FIGULO-965783 format. One record per residue: residue number from 1; x, y, z of N, C-alpha, C, O in turn. Coordinates in steps of 0.2 Angstrom, whole numbers, plus 5000, padded with zeros to 4 digits. Example, Ala and Ser with C-alpha at 12.3 -4.5 7.8 and 13.67 -1.06 7.14 Angstrom:
// residues 2
{rec 1, {5066, 4972, 5039}, {5062, 4978, 5039}, {5066, 4984, 5039}, {5071, 4983, 5042}}
{rec 2, {5064, 4989, 5035}, {5068, 4995, 5036}, {5064, 5000, 5039}, {5067, 5006, 5040}}
END
This chain:
// residues 93
{rec 1, {5004, 4994, 5000}, {5000, 5000, 5000}, {5004, 5006, 5000}, {5010, 5006, 5003}}
{rec 2, {5002, 5011, 4996}, {5006, 5017, 4996}, {5006, 5022, 5002}, {5001, 5021, 5006}}
{rec 3, {5010, 5026, 5003}, {5010, 5031, 5009}, {5004, 5035, 5008}, {5002, 5037, 5003}}
{rec 4, {5002, 5038, 5014}, {4996, 5043, 5014}, {4998, 5049, 5009}, {5004, 5051, 5010}}
{rec 5, {4994, 5051, 5005}, {4995, 5057, 5001}, {4998, 5055, 4994}, {5000, 5059, 4990}}
{rec 6, {4999, 5049, 4993}, {5002, 5046, 4987}, {4997, 5042, 4983}, {4993, 5039, 4986}}
{rec 7, {4998, 5041, 4977}, {4993, 5037, 4973}, {4996, 5030, 4974}, {5002, 5028, 4975}}
{rec 8, {4991, 5025, 4973}, {4992, 5018, 4974}, {4990, 5014, 4968}, {4984, 5014, 4967}}
{rec 9, {4994, 5011, 4964}, {4993, 5008, 4958}, {4993, 5000, 4959}, {4992, 4997, 4954}}
{rec 10, {4994, 4998, 4965}, {4994, 4991, 4966}, {4987, 4988, 4966}, {4982, 4991, 4968}}
{rec 11, {4986, 4981, 4965}, {4980, 4978, 4965}, {4975, 4980, 4959}, {4977, 4983, 4954}}
{rec 12, {4969, 4978, 4960}, {4964, 4979, 4955}, {4960, 4985, 4955}, {4957, 4987, 4950}}
{rec 13, {4961, 4989, 4961}, {4958, 4995, 4962}, {4964, 5001, 4963}, {4968, 5000, 4967}}
{rec 14, {4964, 5005, 4958}, {4969, 5011, 4959}, {4966, 5016, 4963}, {4960, 5018, 4963}}
{rec 15, {4970, 5018, 4968}, {4968, 5024, 4973}, {4972, 5030, 4971}, {4978, 5030, 4972}}
{rec 16, {4968, 5035, 4969}, {4972, 5041, 4967}, {4970, 5047, 4971}, {4964, 5048, 4973}}
{rec 17, {4975, 5051, 4974}, {4974, 5056, 4978}, {4977, 5063, 4976}, {4976, 5068, 4979}}
{rec 18, {4981, 5062, 4971}, {4985, 5068, 4968}, {4986, 5067, 4961}, {4985, 5062, 4958}}
{rec 19, {4989, 5073, 4958}, {4991, 5072, 4951}, {4997, 5068, 4950}, {5000, 5067, 4955}}
{rec 20, {4998, 5066, 4944}, {5004, 5062, 4942}, {5003, 5058, 4936}, {4998, 5059, 4932}}
{rec 21, {5007, 5053, 4935}, {5006, 5048, 4930}, {5005, 5041, 4932}, {5008, 5038, 4937}}
{rec 22, {5000, 5038, 4929}, {4998, 5031, 4930}, {5003, 5027, 4925}, {5002, 5028, 4919}}
{rec 23, {5008, 5023, 4928}, {5013, 5021, 4924}, {5012, 5014, 4921}, {5017, 5010, 4920}}
{rec 24, {5006, 5013, 4918}, {5005, 5007, 4914}, {5004, 5009, 4907}, {5003, 5014, 4905}}
{rec 25, {5006, 5004, 4903}, {5006, 5004, 4895}, {4999, 5005, 4893}, {4996, 5011, 4892}}
{rec 26, {4995, 5000, 4892}, {4988, 5001, 4890}, {4984, 4997, 4896}, {4986, 4991, 4898}}
{rec 27, {4978, 4999, 4898}, {4974, 4996, 4903}, {4967, 4998, 4902}, {4965, 5003, 4899}}
{rec 28, {4963, 4994, 4905}, {4956, 4994, 4904}, {4953, 4997, 4911}, {4954, 4994, 4916}}
{rec 29, {4948, 5001, 4911}, {4945, 5004, 4917}, {4937, 5002, 4916}, {4934, 5004, 4911}}
{rec 30, {4935, 4998, 4921}, {4928, 4996, 4921}, {4923, 5001, 4924}, {4917, 5001, 4924}}
{rec 31, {4926, 5006, 4928}, {4922, 5011, 4931}, {4926, 5014, 4937}, {4932, 5012, 4938}}
{rec 32, {4923, 5017, 4942}, {4926, 5020, 4948}, {4921, 5024, 4952}, {4915, 5025, 4950}}
{rec 33, {4924, 5028, 4957}, {4920, 5032, 4961}, {4925, 5037, 4964}, {4931, 5036, 4965}}
{rec 34, {4923, 5044, 4964}, {4927, 5049, 4967}, {4923, 5052, 4973}, {4917, 5054, 4972}}
{rec 35, {4926, 5052, 4979}, {4923, 5054, 4985}, {4927, 5059, 4988}, {4933, 5060, 4987}}
{rec 36, {4924, 5063, 4992}, {4928, 5068, 4996}, {4930, 5075, 4993}, {4934, 5078, 4995}}
{rec 37, {4927, 5076, 4987}, {4929, 5082, 4983}, {4925, 5088, 4986}, {4921, 5087, 4991}}
{rec 38, {4926, 5094, 4983}, {4923, 5100, 4985}, {4919, 5102, 4979}, {4922, 5101, 4973}}
{rec 39, {4914, 5105, 4980}, {4909, 5108, 4975}, {4914, 5111, 4969}, {4918, 5116, 4971}}
{rec 40, {4913, 5110, 4963}, {4916, 5112, 4957}, {4923, 5110, 4956}, {4926, 5112, 4951}}
{rec 41, {4926, 5106, 4961}, {4932, 5103, 4959}, {4932, 5099, 4953}, {4927, 5096, 4951}}
{rec 42, {4937, 5098, 4949}, {4938, 5095, 4943}, {4943, 5089, 4943}, {4949, 5091, 4945}}
{rec 43, {4941, 5083, 4942}, {4946, 5077, 4941}, {4947, 5076, 4934}, {4942, 5075, 4930}}
{rec 44, {4953, 5076, 4931}, {4954, 5075, 4924}, {4960, 5071, 4923}, {4965, 5071, 4927}}
{rec 45, {4959, 5067, 4918}, {4965, 5062, 4915}, {4965, 5063, 4908}, {4960, 5064, 4904}}
{rec 46, {4971, 5062, 4905}, {4973, 5062, 4898}, {4977, 5056, 4897}, {4982, 5055, 4900}}
{rec 47, {4975, 5052, 4892}, {4979, 5046, 4890}, {4984, 5048, 4884}, {4984, 5053, 4882}}
{rec 48, {4988, 5043, 4883}, {4994, 5044, 4878}, {4991, 5046, 4871}, {4995, 5049, 4867}}
{rec 49, {4985, 5044, 4870}, {4982, 5045, 4863}, {4979, 5052, 4863}, {4976, 5054, 4858}}
{rec 50, {4979, 5056, 4868}, {4976, 5063, 4869}, {4969, 5063, 4871}, {4966, 5068, 4871}}
{rec 51, {4966, 5057, 4873}, {4959, 5058, 4875}, {4959, 5060, 4882}, {4962, 5058, 4886}}
{rec 52, {4955, 5065, 4883}, {4954, 5068, 4889}, {4947, 5067, 4892}, {4942, 5067, 4889}}
{rec 53, {4947, 5065, 4899}, {4941, 5063, 4902}, {4941, 5068, 4908}, {4946, 5069, 4912}}
{rec 54, {4935, 5071, 4909}, {4934, 5076, 4915}, {4928, 5075, 4919}, {4923, 5073, 4916}}
{rec 55, {4928, 5076, 4925}, {4922, 5075, 4930}, {4922, 5081, 4934}, {4928, 5084, 4936}}
{rec 56, {4916, 5084, 4936}, {4916, 5089, 4941}, {4912, 5087, 4947}, {4907, 5084, 4946}}
{rec 57, {4915, 5089, 4953}, {4911, 5087, 4959}, {4905, 5091, 4960}, {4906, 5097, 4960}}
{rec 58, {4900, 5088, 4962}, {4893, 5092, 4963}, {4893, 5095, 4969}, {4896, 5094, 4974}}
{rec 59, {4889, 5101, 4969}, {4888, 5105, 4975}, {4884, 5101, 4981}, {4885, 5102, 4987}}
{rec 60, {4881, 5095, 4979}, {4877, 5091, 4983}, {4882, 5087, 4988}, {4880, 5085, 4993}}
{rec 61, {4888, 5086, 4986}, {4893, 5082, 4990}, {4892, 5075, 4988}, {4896, 5071, 4991}}
{rec 62, {4888, 5073, 4984}, {4887, 5066, 4982}, {4893, 5063, 4978}, {4896, 5067, 4975}}
{rec 63, {4895, 5057, 4979}, {4900, 5054, 4976}, {4899, 5054, 4968}, {4893, 5054, 4966}}
{rec 64, {4905, 5055, 4965}, {4904, 5055, 4957}, {4906, 5048, 4955}, {4911, 5045, 4956}}
{rec 65, {4901, 5045, 4951}, {4902, 5038, 4949}, {4905, 5039, 4942}, {4903, 5042, 4937}}
{rec 66, {4910, 5035, 4941}, {4914, 5035, 4934}, {4912, 5029, 4931}, {4913, 5023, 4933}}
{rec 67, {4909, 5030, 4925}, {4907, 5024, 4921}, {4912, 5021, 4917}, {4918, 5024, 4917}}
{rec 68, {4911, 5016, 4914}, {4916, 5012, 4911}, {4920, 5016, 4905}, {4916, 5019, 4901}}
{rec 69, {4926, 5016, 4905}, {4930, 5020, 4901}, {4933, 5015, 4895}, {4935, 5018, 4890}}
{rec 70, {4933, 5009, 4897}, {4936, 5004, 4892}, {4944, 5005, 4892}, {4947, 5006, 4897}}
{rec 71, {4947, 5004, 4886}, {4954, 5003, 4886}, {4957, 5011, 4885}, {4955, 5015, 4881}}
{rec 72, {4962, 5012, 4889}, {4966, 5018, 4889}, {4973, 5017, 4887}, {4976, 5012, 4888}}
{rec 73, {4975, 5021, 4883}, {4982, 5021, 4880}, {4987, 5024, 4885}, {4986, 5030, 4887}}
{rec 74, {4991, 5020, 4888}, {4996, 5023, 4894}, {5002, 5025, 4891}, {5004, 5023, 4885}}
{rec 75, {5006, 5029, 4895}, {5004, 5031, 4902}, {4998, 5036, 4902}, {4997, 5039, 4897}}
{rec 76, {4995, 5036, 4907}, {4989, 5041, 4908}, {4991, 5046, 4913}, {4994, 5045, 4918}}
{rec 77, {4990, 5053, 4912}, {4992, 5058, 4916}, {4986, 5061, 4920}, {4981, 5062, 4917}}
{rec 78, {4986, 5061, 4926}, {4981, 5064, 4930}, {4983, 5071, 4931}, {4987, 5073, 4934}}
{rec 79, {4979, 5075, 4927}, {4980, 5083, 4927}, {4977, 5087, 4932}, {4979, 5092, 4933}}
{rec 80, {4972, 5084, 4935}, {4968, 5088, 4940}, {4965, 5084, 4945}, {4961, 5079, 4943}}
{rec 81, {4966, 5085, 4951}, {4963, 5081, 4957}, {4964, 5085, 4963}, {4968, 5083, 4967}}
{rec 82, {4960, 5091, 4964}, {4962, 5095, 4970}, {4960, 5092, 4977}, {4963, 5094, 4982}}
{rec 83, {4955, 5088, 4977}, {4952, 5086, 4984}, {4949, 5079, 4983}, {4947, 5077, 4977}}
{rec 84, {4949, 5075, 4988}, {4946, 5069, 4988}, {4950, 5063, 4986}, {4956, 5063, 4985}}
{rec 85, {4947, 5057, 4984}, {4950, 5051, 4982}, {4946, 5048, 4977}, {4940, 5047, 4977}}
{rec 86, {4950, 5046, 4972}, {4947, 5042, 4966}, {4949, 5035, 4966}, {4955, 5033, 4967}}
{rec 87, {4944, 5030, 4966}, {4946, 5023, 4965}, {4944, 5021, 4958}, {4938, 5022, 4956}}
{rec 88, {4949, 5019, 4954}, {4947, 5016, 4947}, {4948, 5009, 4947}, {4953, 5006, 4950}}
{rec 89, {4943, 5005, 4944}, {4943, 4998, 4944}, {4946, 4995, 4938}, {4943, 4997, 4932}}
{rec 90, {4951, 4992, 4938}, {4954, 4988, 4932}, {4949, 4983, 4929}, {4946, 4980, 4933}}
{rec 91, {4949, 4983, 4923}, {4945, 4978, 4919}, {4949, 4972, 4918}, {4956, 4972, 4918}}
{rec 92, {4946, 4967, 4916}, {4949, 4961, 4914}, {4949, 4961, 4906}, {4946, 4965, 4903}}
{rec 93, {4953, 4957, 4903}, {4953, 4956, 4896}, {4946, 4956, 4893}, {4945, 4956, 4887}}
END
């Protein structure tokens, strides 16, 4: 397990808490959840193919459900994650 305040890429669930690079070549994301954000926070990732995905945390404080993304071309850069924790679920083949 990663140190507090750092991203953890081990296991089938990635735990993201800060910006940085997800160091995998190509990988599949079946979904995820973002909790602990602040209203209007934006969580953004960009894959090596230039595809950008953005989510905005609602003022209601409800968790953001991340739907299936499919295959991402890695490495993937986390460009914005100001607050909270994101769990991304690795898919299988």
